MIPADREN-953184 format. One line per field, with one value per residue: residue number from 0; residue in one letter; x, y, z of N, C-alpha, C in turn. Coordinates in Angstrom, 2 decimals. Layout:
BEGIN
resi: (NUM,...)
resn: (A,...)
nx: (X,...)
ny: (Y,...)
nz: (Z,...)
cax: (X,...)
cay: (Y,...)
caz: (Z,...)
cx: (X,...)
cy: (Y,...)
cz: (Z,...)
This chain:
BEGIN
resi: (0,1,2,3,4,5,6,7,8,9,10,11,12,13,14,15,16,17,18,19,20,21,22,23,24,25,26,27,28,29,30,31,32,33,34,35,36,37,38,39,40,41,42,43,44,45,46,47,48,49,50,51,52,53,54,55,56,57,58,59,60,61,62,63,64,65,66,67,68,69,70,71,72,73,74,75,76,77,78,79,80,81,82,83,84,85,86,87,88,89,90,91,92,93,94,95,96,97,98,99,100,101,102,103,104,105,106,107,108,109,110,111,112,113,114,115,116,117,118,119,120,121,122,123,124,125,126,127,128,129,130,131,132,133,134,135,136,137,138,139,140,141,142,143,144,145,146,147,148,149,150,151,152,153,154,155,156,157,158,159,160,161,162,163,164,165,166,167,168,169,170,171,172,173,174,175,176,177,178,179,180,181,182,183,184,185,186,187,188,189,190,191,192,193,194,195,196,197,198,199,200,201,202,203,204,205,206,207,208,209,210,211,212,213,214,215,216,217,218,219,220,221,222,223,224,225,226,227,228,229,230,231,232,233,234,235,236,237,238,239,240,241,242,243,244,245,246,247,248,249,250,251,252,253,254,255,256,257,258,259,260,261,262,263,264,265,266,267,268,269,270,271,272,273,274,275,276,277,278,279,280,281,282,283,284,285,286,287,288,289,290,291,292,293,294,295,296,297,298,299,300,301,302,303,304,305,306,307,308,309,310,311,312,313,314)
resn: (M,A,A,S,V,G,L,P,S,D,D,L,A,V,Q,A,T,N,D,D,A,T,S,C,K,R,Y,A,V,D,R,G,Y,W,K,D,E,F,I,R,Y,L,Y,R,S,S,E,K,K,S,P,E,I,S,R,G,Y,Y,A,R,V,K,S,I,H,I,L,V,D,Q,F,L,D,R,T,Q,Q,K,C,Q,L,V,T,F,G,A,G,S,D,T,L,H,W,L,L,W,K,R,K,K,L,P,A,L,H,V,E,V,D,F,P,T,V,T,A,R,K,S,H,C,I,K,T,R,P,V,L,L,E,A,L,S,N,P,V,I,T,M,E,A,I,R,S,D,H,Y,V,L,L,P,A,D,L,R,D,V,K,S,L,G,K,Q,L,I,D,A,G,L,D,P,N,L,P,T,L,F,L,A,E,C,V,L,A,Y,V,E,G,A,K,V,N,D,V,I,R,W,T,A,E,H,F,K,T,S,V,F,L,N,Y,D,P,I,N,P,F,D,K,F,G,E,I,M,K,Q,N,L,K,S,R,G,C,A,L,L,G,M,E,T,C,P,D,S,E,S,Q,V,K,R,Y,H,D,N,G,W,E,G,A,W,S,M,D,M,A,E,V,Y,A,R,L,P,R,D,D,V,A,R,I,E,R,I,D,F,L,D,E,R,E,L,L,D,Q,L,L,R,H,Y,C,L,S,G,A,H,L,D,S,Q,Q,L,G,L,D,S,I,K,L)
nx: (0.85,0.38,2.29,3.45,2.96,3.86,3.33,0.61,-2.86,-4.15,-6.63,-8.47,-8.08,-8.94,-11.60,-12.40,-12.69,-15.28,-16.75,-15.88,-16.90,-19.65,-20.12,-19.65,-21.73,-23.92,-23.75,-24.12,-26.73,-28.10,-27.76,-29.32,-28.70,-29.46,-32.23,-32.53,-33.88,-33.04,-30.34,-29.58,-30.09,-28.09,-25.78,-24.96,-23.65,-22.70,-20.43,-19.15,-18.58,-16.66,-17.95,-17.06,-16.60,-19.20,-20.56,-19.16,-19.86,-22.58,-22.63,-21.63,-23.54,-25.98,-25.54,-25.09,-27.53,-29.24,-28.37,-28.80,-31.58,-32.24,-31.43,-33.16,-35.61,-35.27,-35.16,-37.56,-37.59,-37.18,-34.75,-31.38,-29.30,-26.03,-23.99,-20.77,-18.58,-20.40,-20.76,-22.18,-24.25,-27.39,-29.01,-30.74,-32.91,-33.85,-34.74,-36.70,-38.52,-39.54,-40.87,-39.41,-37.78,-35.30,-35.47,-33.68,-31.32,-28.01,-25.71,-22.29,-19.54,-16.67,-16.61,-16.58,-17.74,-20.24,-21.28,-21.74,-23.63,-25.66,-26.44,-27.42,-29.62,-31.18,-31.89,-33.27,-36.37,-37.38,-35.60,-35.65,-38.22,-38.23,-37.44,-38.35,-39.38,-36.92,-33.83,-31.60,-28.23,-25.17,-23.34,-24.58,-27.42,-30.34,-33.01,-36.18,-35.78,-33.39,-29.99,-27.38,-24.04,-21.17,-18.01,-14.94,-13.55,-11.13,-10.82,-11.94,-12.99,-14.20,-15.93,-17.58,-18.91,-20.29,-22.02,-23.67,-24.74,-26.19,-28.39,-28.25,-29.01,-27.68,-29.03,-30.70,-30.99,-28.37,-26.99,-23.86,-22.27,-19.74,-18.35,-15.76,-14.10,-12.64,-10.21,-8.72,-7.90,-5.63,-4.50,-4.58,-6.35,-8.66,-9.12,-9.80,-12.31,-13.86,-13.69,-14.88,-17.55,-18.30,-18.05,-20.02,-22.46,-24.32,-26.13,-25.88,-24.70,-21.92,-20.94,-18.64,-17.12,-14.36,-11.18,-8.90,-6.07,-3.42,-0.87,-0.29,0.17,-2.04,-3.07,-0.93,-0.92,-3.41,-2.96,-0.92,-2.23,-4.10,-2.35,-1.04,-2.91,-2.96,-4.00,-3.43,-3.52,-3.95,-4.96,-5.14,-2.90,-2.42,-4.57,-5.02,-6.49,-9.23,-9.07,-7.68,-9.49,-11.57,-10.19,-9.63,-12.15,-12.74,-10.62,-11.32,-13.60,-15.93,-18.28,-18.85,-17.70,-17.30,-16.10,-15.85,-14.56,-15.46,-15.99,-17.03,-19.25,-20.65,-21.30,-23.21,-25.40,-28.86,-29.68,-31.33,-31.50,-28.83,-28.41,-30.01,-28.68,-26.31,-26.90,-26.98,-24.60,-22.03,-19.43,-16.07,-13.85,-13.98,-12.05,-10.89,-12.98,-13.19,-10.69,-10.95,-13.12,-11.98,-10.33,-11.66,-13.62,-16.40,-17.35,-18.41,-19.78,-21.25,-23.04,-25.19,-26.93,-29.61,-30.65,-31.73,-31.32,-29.31,-27.14,-28.00,-27.92,-26.74,-25.36)
ny: (-1.20,2.35,4.98,7.77,7.81,5.60,2.82,0.58,1.34,0.06,-2.33,-2.78,-0.52,1.49,0.74,1.32,4.04,4.42,4.13,6.40,8.47,7.93,8.26,11.02,11.97,10.98,12.44,15.07,14.84,14.30,16.77,18.32,19.22,18.08,15.97,12.58,9.74,7.17,6.66,6.06,3.40,2.15,3.10,3.55,5.04,8.38,10.57,13.71,16.29,18.85,22.14,22.86,20.41,19.35,21.22,20.86,18.21,18.60,20.22,18.39,16.24,17.59,18.79,16.56,15.21,17.07,16.97,14.27,14.20,15.92,14.34,12.13,13.41,14.39,12.05,10.95,9.00,6.65,5.01,4.21,3.80,3.73,3.19,3.55,2.20,2.32,1.93,2.73,4.19,5.90,6.66,5.20,4.53,7.00,7.96,6.05,6.60,8.99,8.19,8.07,6.33,4.96,2.75,0.72,0.36,-0.02,-0.85,-0.82,-2.35,-3.34,-6.83,-7.27,-4.95,-4.90,-7.18,-6.46,-4.44,-5.87,-7.54,-5.62,-4.61,-6.91,-7.46,-5.29,-4.18,-1.71,-0.97,-3.18,-3.11,-1.40,-2.84,-4.80,-8.07,-9.32,-11.15,-12.39,-12.79,-13.64,-11.65,-10.18,-8.65,-9.12,-7.58,-6.32,-3.61,-2.89,-3.64,-5.05,-5.24,-7.15,-6.27,-5.42,-2.44,-2.28,-4.31,-4.15,-5.68,-7.92,-6.51,-5.16,-7.33,-8.35,-6.21,-6.13,-8.71,-8.33,-7.07,-4.56,-2.33,-1.43,0.21,1.88,5.15,6.07,6.82,7.20,7.15,8.27,8.65,9.94,7.76,7.12,8.39,6.70,4.72,3.37,5.47,4.50,2.38,3.71,5.15,2.99,2.24,4.57,4.77,2.35,2.70,4.80,3.59,1.63,2.71,4.84,6.84,8.65,9.76,10.79,11.25,12.56,12.80,13.98,14.29,17.03,19.05,18.25,19.20,21.54,23.03,22.35,20.23,18.42,17.78,16.54,14.29,13.02,12.41,10.51,8.61,7.75,6.14,4.05,4.52,5.18,7.79,6.95,7.71,10.43,12.12,11.80,12.98,15.80,18.20,20.43,20.91,18.67,16.71,17.22,16.80,14.07,12.85,13.59,12.39,9.77,9.24,10.69,13.46,17.04,17.67,18.86,20.60,21.61,23.19,22.53,24.85,26.54,25.01,25.12,27.82,27.84,26.51,26.39,29.45,30.06,27.68,27.24,29.42,28.59,26.24,27.35,28.56,26.58,25.62,27.46,29.06,29.39,30.29,31.26,30.76,28.19,26.50,27.34,26.52,23.74,23.22,23.91,21.85,19.71,18.37,18.49,16.79,16.21,14.54,13.82,11.68,11.68,10.14,9.72,12.19,13.61,15.90,15.91,17.49,19.59,19.00,20.26,22.25)
nz: (0.00,-0.35,0.30,1.91,4.46,5.70,7.36,6.52,7.21,10.22,10.30,12.43,13.99,12.26,12.03,14.60,14.52,13.78,16.14,17.49,15.85,15.99,18.69,18.93,17.30,18.72,21.12,20.13,19.13,21.52,22.71,21.11,18.53,16.11,15.10,15.91,16.48,16.46,16.88,19.47,19.75,18.45,19.50,22.72,24.74,25.70,25.64,26.80,24.45,22.76,21.89,19.32,18.06,18.05,16.44,14.08,13.41,13.12,10.79,8.96,9.01,8.49,5.95,4.28,4.56,3.37,0.69,0.04,0.27,-1.86,-4.02,-3.75,-4.15,-6.75,-8.22,-7.63,-5.71,-7.02,-7.08,-5.99,-3.08,-1.97,0.72,1.55,3.97,6.14,8.89,12.01,11.01,10.75,8.70,6.98,8.63,9.41,6.96,6.43,8.50,7.60,5.40,3.00,1.58,-0.67,-3.59,-3.07,-0.49,0.14,2.56,3.24,4.84,6.89,7.83,10.67,11.61,10.34,11.48,14.14,13.76,12.52,14.62,16.43,14.99,14.71,17.36,18.29,18.21,17.24,15.28,13.60,12.67,10.51,8.34,5.57,5.13,6.17,5.97,8.11,8.93,10.68,9.89,7.92,6.24,4.35,2.79,1.53,0.82,1.94,2.42,4.23,3.91,4.19,3.23,1.47,0.57,-0.68,-2.45,-5.31,-7.38,-6.16,-4.48,-6.34,-7.56,-5.33,-4.76,-7.05,-6.89,-4.60,-5.47,-6.59,-9.16,-12.17,-13.95,-12.59,-11.13,-8.96,-5.81,-4.45,-1.38,0.76,3.86,5.60,4.89,2.50,2.89,4.45,2.82,0.44,-2.20,-4.93,-4.72,-3.97,-6.32,-7.95,-6.92,-7.33,-10.10,-10.88,-10.06,-11.75,-14.24,-14.26,-13.46,-14.95,-14.49,-11.93,-8.68,-6.78,-3.51,-1.19,1.97,3.66,5.45,4.83,3.74,4.94,5.40,6.82,10.11,11.80,10.33,10.44,13.16,13.36,11.71,13.18,15.58,14.73,13.64,15.92,16.99,15.33,12.84,9.63,7.33,4.47,1.99,2.06,1.64,-1.02,-2.08,-1.19,-0.99,-1.94,-4.70,-5.68,-5.04,-6.85,-9.27,-9.04,-9.31,-12.01,-13.36,-13.12,-14.55,-13.94,-14.09,-13.87,-11.36,-8.00,-5.07,-1.69,1.24,4.69,6.03,4.12,3.46,5.91,5.91,3.94,4.86,6.01,7.43,9.60,11.00,11.61,13.31,15.40,16.37,17.17,19.49,21.36,22.63,24.20,22.45,22.88,21.31,18.01,16.15,16.43,15.62,12.95,11.97,12.25,10.50,8.08,7.57,6.66,3.98,1.68,-1.14,-4.56,-7.49,-10.71,-13.02,-15.78,-17.61,-18.07,-18.04,-15.77,-14.41,-12.50,-12.03,-10.58,-7.95,-5.29,-2.62)
cax: (0.00,1.13,2.21,4.44,2.63,4.63,2.64,-0.81,-3.80,-4.60,-8.08,-9.23,-7.99,-9.82,-12.97,-12.69,-13.10,-16.75,-17.25,-15.61,-17.85,-21.01,-20.16,-19.81,-23.09,-24.88,-23.71,-24.75,-28.17,-28.60,-27.76,-30.36,-28.21,-30.42,-33.07,-32.25,-34.41,-32.55,-28.92,-29.38,-30.19,-26.85,-24.66,-25.68,-22.96,-22.67,-19.44,-19.19,-17.71,-16.55,-18.89,-16.51,-16.85,-20.64,-20.92,-18.57,-20.70,-23.84,-22.42,-21.47,-24.81,-27.00,-25.26,-25.30,-28.97,-29.83,-28.03,-29.51,-32.98,-32.33,-31.34,-34.41,-36.66,-35.01,-35.44,-38.86,-37.28,-36.96,-33.30,-30.64,-28.31,-24.96,-23.17,-19.50,-18.12,-21.61,-20.64,-23.43,-25.09,-28.84,-29.72,-31.83,-34.07,-34.38,-35.52,-37.89,-39.45,-40.14,-41.45,-38.61,-36.77,-35.06,-35.86,-32.73,-30.21,-26.98,-24.66,-21.10,-18.47,-15.93,-17.47,-16.73,-18.65,-21.59,-21.76,-22.28,-24.85,-26.67,-26.95,-28.23,-30.90,-31.94,-32.33,-33.98,-37.58,-37.58,-34.78,-36.11,-39.51,-38.04,-37.02,-39.42,-38.93,-35.47,-33.10,-30.48,-27.17,-24.28,-22.63,-25.27,-28.89,-31.00,-34.44,-36.72,-35.26,-32.16,-28.99,-26.16,-23.11,-19.77,-17.15,-13.71,-13.43,-9.82,-10.93,-13.09,-13.59,-15.11,-16.95,-18.54,-19.74,-21.18,-23.06,-24.62,-25.43,-27.11,-29.59,-28.04,-29.36,-26.93,-29.92,-31.42,-30.17,-27.72,-26.15,-22.80,-21.93,-18.60,-18.05,-14.53,-13.76,-11.64,-8.92,-8.00,-7.62,-4.57,-5.02,-4.87,-7.56,-9.78,-9.37,-10.49,-13.72,-14.52,-13.77,-15.86,-18.90,-18.58,-18.15,-21.18,-23.69,-24.24,-26.99,-25.46,-24.04,-20.97,-20.67,-17.56,-16.71,-13.05,-10.23,-7.99,-5.03,-2.61,0.52,-0.06,0.36,-3.25,-3.14,0.10,-1.40,-4.50,-2.35,-0.18,-3.21,-4.64,-1.26,-0.75,-3.95,-2.84,-4.75,-2.68,-4.39,-3.28,-5.47,-5.25,-1.78,-2.52,-5.72,-4.95,-7.25,-10.45,-8.72,-7.33,-10.73,-12.25,-9.38,-9.78,-13.42,-12.64,-9.66,-11.90,-14.80,-17.09,-18.47,-19.44,-17.20,-17.18,-15.62,-15.73,-14.26,-16.66,-16.28,-17.95,-20.50,-21.31,-21.84,-24.31,-26.52,-29.96,-29.18,-32.17,-31.14,-27.48,-28.58,-30.57,-27.68,-25.24,-27.35,-26.99,-23.37,-21.21,-18.16,-15.05,-13.09,-14.43,-10.89,-10.69,-14.00,-12.82,-9.59,-11.50,-13.95,-11.14,-9.55,-12.55,-14.32,-17.49,-17.19,-19.37,-19.75,-22.44,-23.23,-26.63,-27.32,-31.07,-30.97,-32.65,-30.95,-28.51,-26.17,-28.59,-27.79,-25.65,-25.79)
cay: (0.00,3.53,6.08,8.46,7.71,4.51,1.53,0.60,1.50,-1.16,-2.42,-2.62,0.88,2.25,0.41,1.99,5.42,4.42,4.40,7.81,9.29,7.70,8.89,12.45,12.19,10.73,13.59,16.21,14.58,14.49,18.20,18.96,19.79,17.57,14.90,11.21,8.88,5.80,6.50,5.47,1.94,1.66,3.55,3.92,6.00,9.74,11.35,15.13,16.76,20.30,22.77,22.82,19.07,19.21,22.03,20.20,17.07,19.15,20.62,17.15,15.51,18.43,18.97,15.29,14.94,17.96,16.47,13.00,14.57,16.44,13.20,11.36,14.20,14.48,10.73,10.51,7.82,5.47,5.12,3.38,4.47,2.86,3.86,2.88,2.44,2.84,1.91,2.77,5.24,5.71,7.33,4.38,4.59,8.36,8.03,5.20,7.33,10.06,7.56,8.59,5.33,4.60,1.38,-0.14,0.99,-0.99,-0.36,-1.65,-2.12,-4.53,-7.85,-7.10,-3.82,-5.31,-8.18,-5.75,-3.75,-6.91,-7.96,-4.51,-4.55,-8.13,-7.49,-4.07,-4.14,-0.41,-0.98,-4.28,-2.72,-0.66,-3.76,-5.65,-9.43,-9.43,-12.39,-11.89,-13.71,-13.04,-10.48,-9.55,-8.58,-8.89,-7.32,-5.78,-2.28,-2.63,-4.71,-4.79,-6.07,-7.19,-6.23,-4.65,-1.50,-2.40,-5.35,-3.63,-6.75,-8.65,-5.55,-4.96,-8.54,-8.42,-5.19,-6.58,-9.87,-7.84,-6.53,-3.22,-2.29,-0.36,1.06,2.80,6.22,5.58,7.74,6.58,8.04,7.85,9.64,9.63,6.38,7.04,8.88,5.60,3.71,3.75,6.26,3.70,1.59,4.66,5.37,1.81,2.30,5.69,4.42,1.27,3.26,5.58,2.70,0.75,3.42,6.02,7.88,8.48,10.84,10.35,12.25,12.14,13.69,13.49,15.30,17.60,19.97,17.55,19.65,22.66,22.62,21.68,18.96,17.52,17.31,15.61,13.05,12.35,11.86,9.28,7.65,7.19,5.13,2.99,4.88,5.95,8.42,6.51,8.38,11.87,12.86,11.75,13.81,16.60,19.46,20.42,20.82,17.29,15.93,17.42,16.14,12.62,12.49,13.74,11.39,8.43,9.06,11.44,14.80,18.07,17.52,20.05,20.34,22.80,22.84,22.56,26.24,27.02,24.25,25.70,29.13,27.64,25.83,27.31,30.34,30.02,26.49,27.49,30.31,27.77,25.34,28.14,28.94,25.40,25.61,28.66,28.82,30.31,30.88,30.88,30.38,26.74,25.93,27.63,25.62,22.39,23.15,24.04,20.63,18.67,18.87,17.74,16.86,15.40,14.52,13.13,11.23,11.87,9.62,9.81,13.62,13.89,17.15,15.60,18.56,20.58,18.52,21.01,23.12)
caz: (0.00,-0.71,1.14,2.66,5.88,6.27,7.46,6.19,8.32,10.89,10.06,13.67,14.41,11.38,12.41,15.87,14.26,13.73,17.50,17.79,15.11,16.50,20.01,18.69,16.80,19.81,22.04,19.47,19.11,22.88,22.99,20.30,17.27,15.12,15.65,15.47,17.53,16.29,17.16,20.80,19.65,17.85,20.34,23.95,25.59,25.15,26.37,26.47,23.38,22.69,20.96,17.97,17.51,17.79,15.27,12.92,13.04,12.62,9.40,8.17,8.92,7.86,4.52,3.57,4.53,2.36,-0.65,-0.15,0.02,-3.22,-4.93,-3.65,-4.79,-8.19,-8.82,-7.12,-4.89,-7.88,-7.09,-5.04,-2.25,-1.48,1.72,1.80,5.33,6.79,10.34,12.77,10.43,10.93,7.61,6.46,9.53,9.33,5.71,6.62,9.36,6.79,4.20,1.89,1.24,-2.07,-3.92,-2.38,0.22,0.50,3.45,3.11,5.82,7.28,8.45,12.12,11.83,9.94,12.44,15.30,13.36,12.29,15.94,16.96,14.27,15.02,18.76,18.65,17.36,16.61,14.07,12.75,12.10,9.27,7.28,5.03,4.80,6.38,6.21,8.90,9.33,11.67,9.37,6.79,6.21,3.07,2.90,0.27,0.48,2.69,2.47,5.00,3.15,4.63,2.05,1.60,-0.54,-1.32,-3.47,-6.06,-8.19,-5.27,-4.04,-7.42,-7.69,-4.17,-4.90,-8.07,-6.33,-3.56,-6.12,-7.13,-10.58,-12.84,-14.75,-11.71,-10.57,-7.74,-5.05,-3.67,-0.27,1.58,4.91,6.34,4.51,1.44,3.39,5.09,1.79,-0.49,-3.30,-6.12,-4.43,-4.04,-7.75,-8.48,-6.50,-8.01,-11.52,-11.05,-9.95,-12.96,-15.41,-14.21,-13.10,-15.81,-13.92,-10.54,-7.95,-5.76,-2.47,-0.31,3.06,4.10,5.90,3.83,4.21,5.93,5.44,7.73,11.51,12.27,9.62,10.98,14.47,13.07,11.23,14.26,16.52,14.14,13.49,17.24,17.26,14.34,11.62,8.64,6.33,3.25,0.80,2.26,1.09,-2.48,-2.45,0.04,-0.97,-2.75,-6.12,-6.02,-4.98,-8.13,-10.30,-8.89,-9.96,-13.46,-13.85,-13.02,-15.36,-13.49,-14.65,-13.00,-9.99,-7.17,-3.71,-0.84,2.63,5.53,6.40,3.08,3.65,7.09,5.51,3.00,5.51,6.34,8.48,10.80,11.77,12.15,14.46,16.48,16.99,17.78,20.84,22.24,23.43,24.04,21.78,23.40,20.22,16.67,15.34,16.46,14.76,11.57,11.62,12.12,9.30,6.88,7.40,6.12,2.79,1.07,-2.59,-5.29,-8.95,-11.22,-14.40,-15.94,-18.92,-18.19,-18.05,-14.66,-13.76,-11.30,-11.81,-9.67,-6.56,-4.66,-1.52)
cx: (0.88,1.66,3.42,4.14,3.42,3.87,1.18,-1.67,-4.12,-6.11,-8.89,-9.21,-8.90,-11.28,-13.37,-13.08,-14.61,-17.33,-17.03,-16.65,-19.26,-21.18,-20.37,-21.21,-24.11,-24.92,-24.41,-26.26,-28.77,-28.67,-28.79,-29.89,-29.04,-31.17,-32.68,-32.68,-33.84,-31.12,-28.67,-29.48,-28.93,-25.62,-25.24,-24.98,-22.87,-21.73,-19.46,-18.16,-17.68,-17.58,-18.39,-16.79,-18.33,-21.08,-20.35,-19.41,-22.07,-23.71,-22.32,-22.81,-25.85,-26.78,-25.51,-26.78,-29.67,-29.60,-28.71,-30.98,-33.17,-32.31,-32.63,-35.56,-36.50,-35.37,-36.80,-38.73,-37.16,-35.46,-32.70,-29.64,-27.31,-24.10,-21.93,-19.03,-19.24,-21.52,-21.99,-24.39,-26.57,-29.66,-30.90,-33.08,-34.68,-35.21,-36.80,-38.95,-40.20,-40.80,-40.73,-37.50,-36.55,-35.53,-34.96,-31.64,-29.24,-25.94,-23.50,-20.12,-17.73,-16.87,-17.64,-17.70,-20.08,-22.16,-22.38,-23.59,-25.98,-27.28,-27.84,-29.60,-31.78,-32.57,-33.08,-35.18,-37.78,-36.74,-35.27,-37.40,-39.37,-37.70,-38.17,-38.83,-37.43,-35.00,-31.78,-29.51,-26.24,-23.67,-23.42,-26.77,-29.32,-32.47,-34.89,-36.04,-33.93,-31.28,-27.80,-25.12,-21.70,-18.85,-15.96,-13.57,-12.13,-9.78,-12.14,-13.75,-14.60,-16.25,-18.01,-19.47,-20.74,-22.32,-24.11,-25.42,-26.45,-28.36,-29.44,-28.19,-28.62,-27.81,-30.72,-30.49,-29.65,-26.86,-25.15,-22.32,-20.77,-18.29,-16.84,-14.13,-12.56,-10.27,-8.08,-7.57,-6.55,-5.16,-5.40,-6.14,-8.81,-10.14,-10.15,-11.99,-14.46,-14.69,-14.83,-17.29,-19.27,-18.79,-19.47,-22.51,-23.69,-25.23,-26.78,-24.81,-23.08,-20.74,-19.61,-17.25,-15.40,-12.21,-9.36,-6.94,-4.13,-1.25,0.76,0.00,-0.83,-3.37,-2.13,-0.33,-2.51,-3.95,-1.66,-1.13,-3.78,-3.57,-0.94,-1.76,-3.94,-3.57,-3.88,-3.64,-3.79,-3.72,-5.42,-4.12,-1.73,-3.70,-5.93,-5.82,-8.45,-10.14,-8.40,-8.53,-11.47,-11.51,-9.55,-11.08,-13.27,-11.69,-10.25,-13.30,-16.04,-17.12,-18.96,-18.96,-17.09,-16.66,-15.55,-15.37,-15.49,-16.96,-17.26,-19.29,-21.31,-21.99,-23.05,-25.52,-27.62,-29.65,-30.03,-31.81,-29.74,-27.57,-29.12,-29.49,-26.55,-25.63,-27.25,-25.80,-22.57,-19.86,-17.15,-14.34,-13.58,-13.27,-10.69,-11.72,-13.65,-11.69,-10.09,-12.26,-13.10,-10.26,-10.44,-13.24,-15.45,-17.34,-18.21,-19.14,-20.97,-22.21,-24.73,-27.11,-28.83,-31.58,-32.04,-32.37,-30.13,-27.44,-26.70,-28.46,-26.55,-26.23,-26.04)
cy: (1.24,4.22,6.47,8.33,6.58,3.22,1.67,0.81,0.14,-1.21,-2.19,-1.18,1.76,1.99,1.11,3.44,5.53,4.73,5.86,8.71,9.16,8.31,10.40,12.79,12.02,11.91,14.80,16.05,14.80,15.97,18.96,19.58,19.32,16.41,13.56,10.27,7.47,5.59,5.85,3.95,1.32,2.08,4.16,4.95,7.35,10.59,12.80,15.48,18.28,20.87,22.74,21.48,18.92,20.01,21.43,19.02,17.53,19.52,19.40,16.47,16.32,18.54,17.69,14.96,15.82,17.42,15.14,13.27,15.09,15.31,12.39,12.10,14.21,13.17,10.18,9.18,6.53,5.37,4.17,4.24,3.43,3.66,3.03,3.22,2.96,2.86,1.84,3.84,4.89,6.27,6.51,4.51,5.98,8.53,7.21,5.93,8.40,9.53,8.04,7.62,5.23,3.17,0.37,0.70,-0.10,-0.30,-1.35,-1.32,-3.42,-5.53,-7.68,-5.97,-4.22,-6.36,-7.51,-5.04,-4.74,-7.36,-6.88,-4.47,-5.73,-8.07,-6.24,-3.89,-2.82,-0.29,-2.03,-3.93,-2.05,-1.55,-4.66,-6.98,-9.63,-10.87,-11.98,-13.02,-12.98,-11.73,-9.69,-9.54,-8.38,-8.65,-6.64,-4.47,-1.96,-3.86,-4.23,-5.78,-6.02,-7.26,-5.30,-3.76,-1.68,-3.49,-5.04,-4.71,-7.54,-7.75,-5.36,-6.13,-8.64,-7.41,-5.61,-7.77,-9.46,-7.21,-5.14,-3.24,-1.14,0.60,2.05,3.92,5.82,6.67,6.93,7.59,7.45,8.97,9.19,8.17,6.36,7.52,7.78,4.52,4.25,4.41,5.47,2.88,2.48,4.94,4.21,1.86,3.39,5.39,3.34,1.81,4.04,4.69,1.93,1.47,4.78,7.12,7.82,9.75,10.20,11.51,11.71,13.23,13.14,14.63,15.78,18.45,19.34,18.18,20.87,22.14,21.84,20.30,17.95,16.95,16.28,14.26,12.29,11.73,10.54,8.20,6.98,6.12,4.01,3.27,5.75,6.50,8.18,7.27,9.89,12.64,12.79,12.57,14.81,17.84,19.36,20.26,19.38,16.36,16.01,16.69,14.63,12.13,12.50,12.69,9.98,8.33,9.82,12.83,15.75,18.02,18.88,19.65,21.65,22.37,23.08,23.94,26.84,26.30,24.86,27.02,29.00,26.95,26.84,28.14,30.30,28.81,26.62,28.39,29.54,26.93,26.13,28.66,27.78,25.41,26.86,28.29,29.86,31.05,30.36,30.32,28.87,26.04,26.14,26.72,24.21,22.25,23.22,22.81,19.42,19.25,17.93,17.90,15.96,15.47,13.75,12.61,11.21,11.42,9.71,11.25,13.97,15.23,16.94,16.65,19.62,20.18,19.13,21.82,24.52)
cz: (0.00,0.46,1.82,4.11,6.50,6.23,7.04,7.42,8.92,10.81,11.33,14.16,13.56,11.74,13.71,15.66,14.12,15.10,17.88,17.12,15.67,17.89,19.87,18.20,17.91,20.77,21.41,19.39,20.49,23.26,22.15,19.00,16.08,15.75,15.05,16.60,17.49,16.76,18.53,20.78,19.04,18.65,21.60,24.81,24.90,25.99,25.89,25.40,23.38,21.72,19.51,17.30,17.16,16.58,13.98,12.46,12.55,11.15,8.49,7.95,8.16,6.36,3.73,3.48,3.49,0.96,-0.95,-0.45,-1.40,-4.25,-4.93,-4.32,-6.31,-8.91,-8.42,-6.36,-5.71,-8.13,-6.07,-4.28,-1.78,-0.53,1.98,3.22,6.21,8.31,11.03,12.26,10.52,9.78,7.10,7.32,9.54,8.06,5.81,7.45,8.58,5.51,2.93,1.50,-0.26,-2.33,-3.22,-1.74,0.64,1.37,3.42,4.23,6.07,7.95,9.95,12.46,11.46,10.90,13.66,14.95,13.12,13.61,16.54,16.31,14.65,16.40,19.20,17.71,16.63,15.34,13.08,12.03,10.74,8.08,6.87,4.58,4.99,6.53,6.86,9.22,10.29,11.18,8.33,6.99,4.77,3.35,1.61,-0.15,1.16,2.69,3.28,4.50,3.72,3.41,2.32,0.37,-1.32,-2.39,-4.33,-6.93,-7.37,-4.82,-5.10,-7.60,-6.55,-4.28,-5.93,-7.56,-5.26,-4.16,-6.68,-8.65,-11.26,-13.65,-13.90,-11.24,-9.19,-7.12,-4.24,-2.62,0.53,2.57,5.71,6.13,3.57,1.90,4.02,4.09,0.85,-1.73,-4.53,-5.94,-4.45,-5.49,-8.35,-8.16,-7.27,-9.49,-11.76,-11.00,-11.21,-14.17,-15.44,-13.95,-13.80,-15.43,-12.42,-9.99,-6.95,-4.80,-1.53,0.72,3.62,4.67,4.75,4.53,5.29,6.18,6.32,9.17,12.04,11.63,10.13,12.33,14.28,12.61,12.35,15.28,16.00,14.02,14.82,17.64,16.22,13.04,10.72,7.60,4.94,2.02,0.88,1.57,-0.44,-2.99,-1.32,0.11,-1.92,-4.24,-6.53,-5.91,-6.31,-9.24,-10.24,-9.52,-11.49,-14.06,-13.89,-13.61,-14.95,-14.13,-13.57,-11.57,-9.29,-5.79,-2.96,0.57,3.49,6.09,5.39,3.19,4.79,6.73,4.59,3.63,5.86,7.58,9.74,11.65,12.35,13.38,15.66,17.16,17.65,19.16,21.83,23.18,23.14,23.44,22.25,22.28,18.87,15.83,15.30,15.58,13.29,11.10,11.37,10.80,8.03,6.66,7.07,4.90,2.40,-0.43,-3.27,-6.79,-9.42,-12.64,-14.63,-17.31,-19.15,-18.14,-17.01,-13.99,-12.51,-11.03,-10.86,-8.21,-5.94,-3.51,-2.05)
């Protein structure tokens, strides 16, 4: 595997980042940053987080939910959603609650992660209720509109076969979503995934949320903190900024690529809701939040063979 970082990411350490993210989301939900009645069934503890962290996660969750909603509206829900590195994400249940499910939602992650999620869903009626005709095994779930798939993004040939076998239809509009996933994967392997999606799904959108700007002081500290826990940001240094995110899409067969750091995303969110969440916790210094937001980005690209107007899916 690549990299100037040295050693490959340790799989277990990378998987542990799911718990960190879910803990942050759970705390923000408990504080009222956004509503999610399902997260407590997938992650029960809620340790205190700083206001900067909560606002950062708010920007991440809010922006992605806005874009997913736009895609569902544009396709009239006659579409598919694939979440790479889904972890303990609750998006499927939030969409189900609002009667806004796609035709099929496939969540992909390491087998150890899907095994834990499969157990949570199986043993919690409020989660199981959202699945129609589920078949549940130790590591996987198949149902009419939801599939939980144990797979490795680094083996795109196997991944592609598993996705098609799971019922994914290349002729249906499809949204691919990756949140803090691709940065942990070697750059060449990320290219394989992005290229495969473009080659097989000609009416589709790809959304990616990842850390950027690893070379300044804040970025170096961020890298060292993760490296000390066994997580090498294998893909970050080969795609370190918004410009390289856009280039990566175009180099791998996508059109209309765009990228913005989370400071810009935050500025584009509905101002009345931003004003509401900014009253929840007092922020000592705005500078730290700005630094944090400028070291993450949201990017996207589309292919629109069916001319559905997918280029309009933006903040």
